[in-house]
C-alpha positions, 0 to 999 in steps of 0.5 A, spaced: 540 494 548 538 501 545 538 501 537 535 506 532 530 505 526 531 509 520 526 515 520 523 512 514 522 505 512 520 502 506 516 495 504 514 492 498 510 486 496 508 483 489 501 482 486 502 476 481 497 476 475 493 482 478 485 482 477 480 486 479 479 482 485 486 482 487 484 485 494 488 483 500 491 484 506 499 483 506 503 485 512 501 486 519 505 492 523 508 490 530 507 497 532 503 503 530 506 507 523 504 512 519 504 511 511 508 517 508 507 515 501 505 509 496 508 507 489 506 502 484 509 499 478 505 495 473 508 490 468 505 487 462 498 489 460 495 496 460 494 499 467 492 497 474 488 502 478 487 501 485 489 504 492 493 502 498 489 500 505 489 500 512 485 494 515 483 492 522 487 486 526 483 481 522 485 483 515 478 486 514 474 492 515 479 496 510 479 503 508 484 507 503 489 511 506 487 516 501 480 515 502 477 513 495 482 516 491 485 511 486 492 510 483 493 509 476 499 505 474 500 505 467 505 499 465 512 500 465 511 507 469 512 508 476 506 511 479 505 515 486 500 517 490 497 524 490 501 526 495 496 528 500 494 521 504 488 523 508 487 516 513 495 514 513 495 512 521 495 504 522 495 502 529 499 496 532 497 489 530 493 492 524 494 490 517 496 494 510 494 491 504 492 493 496 485 494 493 484 493 486 479 497 482 480 495 475 485 492 470 486 493 463 490 488 459 493 482 462 498 485 467 503 480 469 505 483 476 504 489 480 509 492 485 507 496 491 511 500 495 510 504 501 514 508 505 512 509 513 515 512 519 514 508 526 510 512 531 513 515 537 511 511 543 510 515 550 
């Protein structure tokens, strides 16, 4: 049977009580994807600083989709990536995740949402 996926897809994950060591692979992509945007919303505390990663098939060797450019999410205000993702391709069976650089105050949670497209199969 044939089917079509929406052009843009979105996934979210929640990091509870984030700390400066809250780094983790969170989702394994079953197909090659391209990350189009990253958004972060933090509750509690002052802010959360970090970046969205693409990791290898074992959830290691992670690298930021925007190099070392961090997103600063001030509590209660949505924060977006800088609009120019430099390494946004994720191969099939690789992981995506989050790398926390720092936190201020005591955040209760961070919601990370990423938008992506599924790469064409030839």
